[in-house]
N, C-alpha and C positions, 0 to 999 in steps of 0.2 A: 303211481303216479311220479313223475320229478317234479324236486322241491328244489328252488333256489336258494342257497345258502343266505346268511344277510351281508355277508360283503359284497355276494355278485349283485344282488336287489339295489344295494346302495352302491355297486360301482354302475349299475345298467342305471338307473336314476341319475346320477350323475353325467353319466354319458349324455341323456337324451337333452341333457339343460346343457351341457359344455357346446353341444351342435346346434342349439338354438342360438345359445352364447357366438359360440362363433358365425354362426349364417347374420346375425346385428349385427358381426363384426365385419363383414363382407360388405351388407348392406351401405353401414357407417361408413365403411374404406372408397366403394365405390362412386356412393356419396358425396365427401367428402372432396374426393377429384373429382367429379367434377364441379362443384363448388370451386375449386382451387382453381379450375379453369376458366369458369365465367370471371370469379375475382380478378383473374388474368387480362381476362377482357376491360375488368374494369380500370383495370390498372393503366391498358393504355389509352383508353378515351381518358382517364385524370392525367394519363401525360400527354394527350394531345390538346387537355384545356389548358395545363402547364404551356404549351408552347407556342398556340395561341395566346395568351393571356404573354408573354414575354414577348411575342410579335406586337401587340399593339400597345403596349412598353415603349419599345425600342420605335415604334412606328411615332407615340408623344414625343417619345426624345429629339426623333427625329425632324417632328416637326418645329423645336423648338430651339433645334439644334440649326436647323435653315433660318426661322425667323433671326434669331439674334446673328447669324452674320449676313441675312439680308440688311441687319438696320446698323449692323457693325462694322462688317465689315474684315474681321478679324479672324484672320488663317486658323487659329485654334480652334474656331466653331467649324470651319470647311473639314478640318481632320477630325474632329470629334462627329462629326455628320459621317465622312470619310467610312469611319471603325464602325457606325452603326450599320451601315451599306452592309459593311464585311459581315458582322455578325450577323445578320439578318439572312444574308446567302447563304453563312454556314447553317443554323440552325434550321433554314427551311430546309437545304441540302439533305438534315443529318434527319428531319422530322419527315421528306418526302422518303426517304430507303427505307424507315421502318415501317410505314405502313402496307396492308395488303390492301383495304379498301378502296377501289378504283376510282369511284367517288372524290375521296379525301384526296386521294393524287393527285386525281387530276386538279382539283384546288388549292395544294399545294404549289402545282407548277405558273398556276393563274398568278397567287403573289408571288413566287419566283419572276416572273416575268413583268407584274407590276413594280414589284421593286427594282428592276432594273431598270426600268423607262425611269422610273425619278432618278434614280443613281445618273442618268445621262443627260436627264433636264440640270438636274441640281448643277451637272458640269459645268452646264452651258448658264447656268445664275451665274457660278463663279467667275467662268471668263465676263459675260455681260458686267460681273461685279467689279470685277479689275480693271476693266474697259472705261467704267463711268469713276471710276475712282483714281484712275492712270489721268483722264481728264480734268476732274475737279480739282486732284490735289496736287498737280503736276504743270499742267498744261495751262488752265485757267489763268491761276496765280500768276506766271511767267507775264501771260498774255498782258492780266491788267499791269505787270510792272512796266511792260514798253509802253504799254498807251500812257498813262502816268509820267513815265519820263517825257516823251514823244506830246503832253501836252503840256507839262511844262516848260521843254522848251519854248512852244509857241506864244507861250505868256509872257517870255521870254525876250521874245521879237515882239510882242505887239503892245509892250511896253513902252516903248520907243513911239507909238504911235498915235497920231494928233487927236483923232476919234474912238470915245470909248465905246461905238456898238460893237466893232469886231472885241475886245474887251469881252464885254459881257457877253458876246455871243460864244464866246470860249469858255465862260462862265459856265454858263447852260451848259453847253456840252458836256463838259466837268460833272455836273451837278447829275442829268439823266444819264452819263454812262456809269455814274456810280448807286444812283436806283436799280440799273437794270444788273449791278456787275448784287449786291444787297434780295434784289429781286431772284437771282439765280438760284442762289447761298438757300436764299427759305426753301424756293421749290427744292431743292436737294435735300433739304430736312422733312421738310412737309410736303412729299407731293400734289403738288395743285395743278391744274390744266390753266387757269386765270393768272399765274403770279408768271407762267412762260409769255403768256400773249402782251401779260405787263409787260413784261423785260424787250422783248420785242418791241415792241410802242418804243419803251424809255430808248432803247439804241438805234433805232430808226429816227426819233428827234435827237439824239446828239449827233448823227451822220448832218441832219438838216442843221443844226445849229452853227458845223463847221464849213458848209456852202458859205455860210454867209460870211465867210472870212476872205478878204480879197489881199492879193499878190502874195503871198505864202504857199500858193497851189503846190509846191511838189511836197511842202513840210505838214500840208494836210491832206493831200493826196496820203502820205502814209500813214497817220492816224486813222484814214477813212477805211485804208488795208486792214489795220492792224485791229478797229473796233468789228470789222465786216469777218474776220478769223474769228474775232473772241465770240462772233454771235454763231458762226457756224461749229468749231466746239462746244459750242455751251450749250447748242442746239444737240450734237451727236452724243452728248453728254446728258441732256434729257431723253433721249432718244434710248441710248440705255438704261437710262436709270427705267424706264417704261418697262424697255422689254427684260428687266430679271422684274421687275415686278409682275409683270403680266407672266412669264415661266410661273414664279412662285405660288401667286395669288389664285391663275386659273389650272396651268398644265401642271404644278406639283397640285396643287389642292386638290385635282380629278384625278391622279394617282393615287393620294392618302385615300380618295374616298371608295380609289376603287379596290386598293389593300382593307379596309376598313369594312366594306364591303362583305370582300370572302371572309375576310376572315370573320365575319357575321357569320355567314356560310356554312365555315368550320366549327364553329360554335352550336347552332344551329344542327348539323349533322353529327357532330360528337353528343351531345342533349339526346338528340333520338337513339340514338344506338345506350344512350347510356339509359334510358327507361328501358329500351327493349332488353338489355343485359339486368337490370333489377326486376324484372319481371319474369324472365327466364330463371332467374336469382332466386325469387323467391315461389317460382312453381317446385323448383328440385330441392330446396326448403322443406317444402312441403311433402315432397313424395317420400323423399329420405325419413323423415318426420313420424310422417304415418306409414311407415314399413317397418321401423322403428320399434313402433308404438304395440304395431299389431304382434311383434317375436314377444314384444318384451310382457304383452299382456299372457302372448300362448306359454312360454316360459314359466310365466307367476305362475298360473294356472300348472301346468303339468307339476310344478315345484312344490306346489298344495296338495298335488291330490300324490305326487309319490310321498310324499313327509309325512300323508295320513296316513297311507297301509305303512311306511315303515314304522311308524307312529303307535300302530295297532300292534304291527310284530313281534314290538323289541321296547314300546317307553316300562311296561309293567313289569318283566323279569328282571327291566334295567335299574328302574326305582330299586326293589327288592335287593339287588346288588349294591345299587348306591347306598340303602340302610345299611349294607352289611359293611358295604367298608367304612362308611362313617364310624361304625361300631369298633372295625379291630384298627381305624387310625387313635381311636381315643385310648387304644393300649385294649378292650378287651377281649377274652377270649372265647371264641363259639364251640359249640360242641353242636353243631351243625347249620350249616348253608346250604340258604337253598339253591336248586339248579343245578347240585353237582351230577345229575343222572343225564342231564339236556346234552346230546353230541354239536351241537353247533356251537360257535360262535359263542352263545352266554352259559353255554354247558364248562367253557375253554374257562372263562372267569370265576364259575363259580369254583374251576379249581381254583386256583390260584389265590382266590378267597380263602378254599382251606389251606391254602401254603403259608397264606400272611397268617392266617389264626395260628396255625403252630410255630410262624416263626416269631410271633406277639409275647406265645407262652415259652419263646425260648430268651429272646427279647427281655422278659419281665423276671425271667431265674437269673442273666448277666446281670440288670440292673441289680438285681437286691444284691449281687456278688460284686458292681463294681462300689456300690455307694460302703458295702463295706470295708473293700478296701481303700478307699477314700478314707472312711474315720480313720480306719490305718496309718497313713497316711499322713493326714493331719496330724494326728497324734508323734508320730515319726518326725513332719515336721518341725514340730515345736519344740520337742525336745532336743532335734537337734541345735536350734535355735539356739534355746535354752542352755545349750554346753559350748556353744561360737561364745554366747556372753559368757557365761562364768571363766571362758577360756580368757577371753580378748580382759577382763574385770582382773582374771590371774595374774597373766601377762604385765599388766598396767599396775596391779598392788607389786605383785612379786619385783617388777624392776623398779619398784619407785620405792619400796620398802626395804627393799636389800641394798639400796645407796647410804645407808645410816651406821650399818653396821658394818660395812665396807668400806666405808671411808675411813670409821675408825682403823679398822684395818690396819688400814696405808700411812694413817696416822704414826699407829701404833711402830710400824715399821721402820718412820722418819723418826720416830725418838728413841729409837734403839741405833737407829746407828747413828745419831749424833751423838749417845749420849757412852755407849760401848764401840766406836767405829775401831780404835788403834790396840783393846783386848779380844777381838774377837778372832777365832782360826783362820787361818784361807777358808778354807770347809765350812764355818759359818758365815764368814763374806758372800760367798756361793751361794748359801742356803738363805741368806737376805738379801739377795737383788736377786733371785729365784719368785722370792717372792712377793718384792716391789712388782715385778714383770709381769709375774701374774696377778698381781690386784691390779695392774694398771687395765690388761686382756680385759677379764672378768669388767672392770668397771665399763668398756667401751662395749663389750655385750651387751651388760645390763644398758647401757644408754641406748642404743640400737634397737633392743626389747622393749623401750618405752619410746622408741618415737613410731616402732611402728605400733604398737598399739594407743599410742595417741591420733593416728590415720582418724579421721572421722567424727572424731571424738570432741573438736574444738573446731570451732564454728567463723572465724575473724571475717573484717568485712572484708568487701572488697576494694580494689581502690584501680588505677588506671597503671597498667605496668609495662615497661618498657623492655623487651627482653634484652636489648645488646645491652641497658642497663644490670640486670640482672647476671649474665654473661662475664661482664667487666670485675663488677663485685668476688666471683667465685676464682675469676684469677688471679685476683689480691689475695684471696683467703686460702685457696688449695695450693701444698707440697708440692713443687713442681721442680726438684734439685737435677733433675737432666734437661730442664730447659724446651719442655717435648714445646713446637711452635701450637697454638688453640687461635683459629680462624674461624670467620663469619661471614655472613651480604653485612653488605654497609643498610641495608633497605628491611632489617628483621619488623615484627609490625610490634605494637605498643598497643594496646588494647583493655578491654574492665577483665580483672578476674582477681584470686588469692595468689598474692606475690608468696609466699612463704613455701607452700607445697608446690609450687614450680620453681620453685629454689631449691630447695630439695631434689627436686631428682634432676637438675643438670649439675647439683655437686655429685652426686654418686655416679651418675653417669659417667660426666667429666673426668671426676676420681678415678671413678676402675680405669677407664683408657689409660690415665697418665701412668697407677701405679702397677698396673699390669702391660704396661709396652716396654718392648726386648729392641727398639731401636734407638735407645739411647739417643743424643740430640739430634737425629733424624728423623726421631718420631714428632709423628704428626695428630691429630686432634681438629675435624672441620665440623661446626655445628650450619642445617642449612635446612630452609622451611618451605612450606607451601601451604595454601588453601583451601580444603578441601571441604564445599559446603560452608557448614555450621561453625568448623571445627578448624583449627590450625595444624598440621603435621610436622611435627620438629623433626629431623634424625643427627644424631651423634656417631658421625664416626671415626675408626681412631686405623694406625694402618699396624698396630699388636700382632701379636701370632694367633689368634683371631680362637675359634670356638666350636670344639665337635658339635655337629649337627643332635649328637644322641643326645647333649647335656642342655638343648633350649629349654627346655623343660625344667631341669632340676635347677639352674641359676635361678630361677624365681620364687625358691620354695628358700622357708626358713633355715638360718644355718649351712647352707649347703655353699660349699665351694670347689671350684675349680678350676685348674693350670697349675701355676708355681704354689705351691703351697706356703711356700718361705716368706710368701709377701705378705706382712700386713694386713688384718681384718678377717672382719666378725660375721660375716655372709648373712649377713640382713640388709644390706645395700639395695641390690637388685630387687629382693622383697618388698623393702620399704617400697620403692619406686613404684614400682607394681600395681601397688595397695592406693596408695597416690592416685595415678591415674587413673587407675577404675571407678575411685571413689569420687572422680569427678566427668565418671560417664564415657574418658577416653579406652583405649585400649594401644597398648604394646607389644612390638615383636621386634626380633631378632634375628638378620641375616646373616652368617657368617663361613669362613672356609678359614682351615687349618694355614698357617702364615699366610695369609692375607687381609688379616684383619676382620675388623669386630665393624656392623651396622645397627644399631639402635633406634627405629623408629617408633612417637607415641601421638599420640593426637591429644588435644587439650582447647576447649572449646572457648568459642572470641569472648562469647557474652554467657554471664552466669546464669541458669534459674531462665531458660530461655528453651522453645521444642524445636528441631530445626526450619520447621517450615516458617519459624518467624525472623530467620536473622541469617544471612552470607555474609561471612568472613569479608573484609575488605572493603564493601558495599559502602558510599554516601548516604 
């Protein structure tokens, strides 16, 4: 009977679960797509509500601007109202083009027609308001001044009359006309029909009083004509006022009501559509949720079934193998591994465990050998360290203790020279000079050896060191018979370090560059620098004879000299430089070509007792 392997069983179970998950994903995808479409429709409704809200706001602002224009007559208010008309038309037109609902399109078009009528009526209000403004502010004041001047002329004529009745009649006429003027002005400020009737009565009274004046008929007729013209213009202004008030309070108010009505219809239609879409959204969400839950429950059930079958098939042998591997991981060596006779994946794992056990045995043997080698290496390291310490101590003691007898030999040679110089033969003088020269060389060798052994033994306090000051001191101290030029930039750093070791490094490098330079007065030494993280990198470059690359390692060894051996030196200078630089955690390297000069680069910490992550050279 065909039996599936564990791998195929697992793949089959995962395949079924993946199919269910894929089906759930499809359901969620199409459901989400449907929900997104519903949301898009909901967004359209919200956009319509926003448009309607803007329309209502614009209509309210339009009403405010119209009222302000009616009562103030300011052109800025009428211009603002026209801008609102234009904005309303643009918004309504844009909203109409975006609609797919015929009923909404019809409502927007009706609002557009009402707004158009509104604009026409408002234009009529502007015309009537301007007519009224011209009559009240231009024509009526001119007529008033004309009538007052004519009445003043009559008063002058009547001052010489024998009877006072005519003068009283003129005064009463002037009073009546003044009252009529004030009544009309009050009407224009607060329109009231009774004020107009009273003004007309006062005008008639003024004309009647003028009729009682005799002897000046032509002048009286002129005044009466002017008063009647004033009455005509005033009534025309009243008519214009009533006309634009009628347009504003009746006609335009009706248009506003129409617009508000259609806006309410739009809101109602949008709200009904929103409720319908909301119910459709809820139904779609419920369907997607139920379908997803059904698939999830099915997937969970199948997963539990598959997991149970797989557990029964592999849990026990896997548990045995797990225990086996735990024992193997602790380093144990097993004589027997369960499951090695099986032919399936578990059998392969058991075989791997068998190999693991054999490897543990081999690892244990190697570990024992490694431990033995480690012990031997530690012993050798301790021995090497002790040897190095003995060598350092010997170098220090030798260089220090040999100086006293050597100094005695030097003094002895000086005494001999002082006491018997004239008695020595020429050969004896040569021997004496050779003795003094070799004692001097031996002193230099011992001094360099002592300096080498002192590196790392003395820990002087750090201080703020200006590199430029160090170089200036070196230039003053170093022997430079050929006057070789020594240059450095003006921005050399100033930092916290131990001065003496740094000065010794620069002294040895610059001194070597001067001693070995073969260019005479054309010789040059240049010091440069750069910041590299937590360290400064300095370079000493010369244009001397150069160094063969085969000698790069040799020049840093004790008592090793290359190049012209006739030049005085001990061969310890670069060894001391290397030891000083490495003691402070730096590194030194050399680059050179024969005949093209030599360049030494070394690094130096910009602050002592720090880790590289704590300091950045040049940071504030």
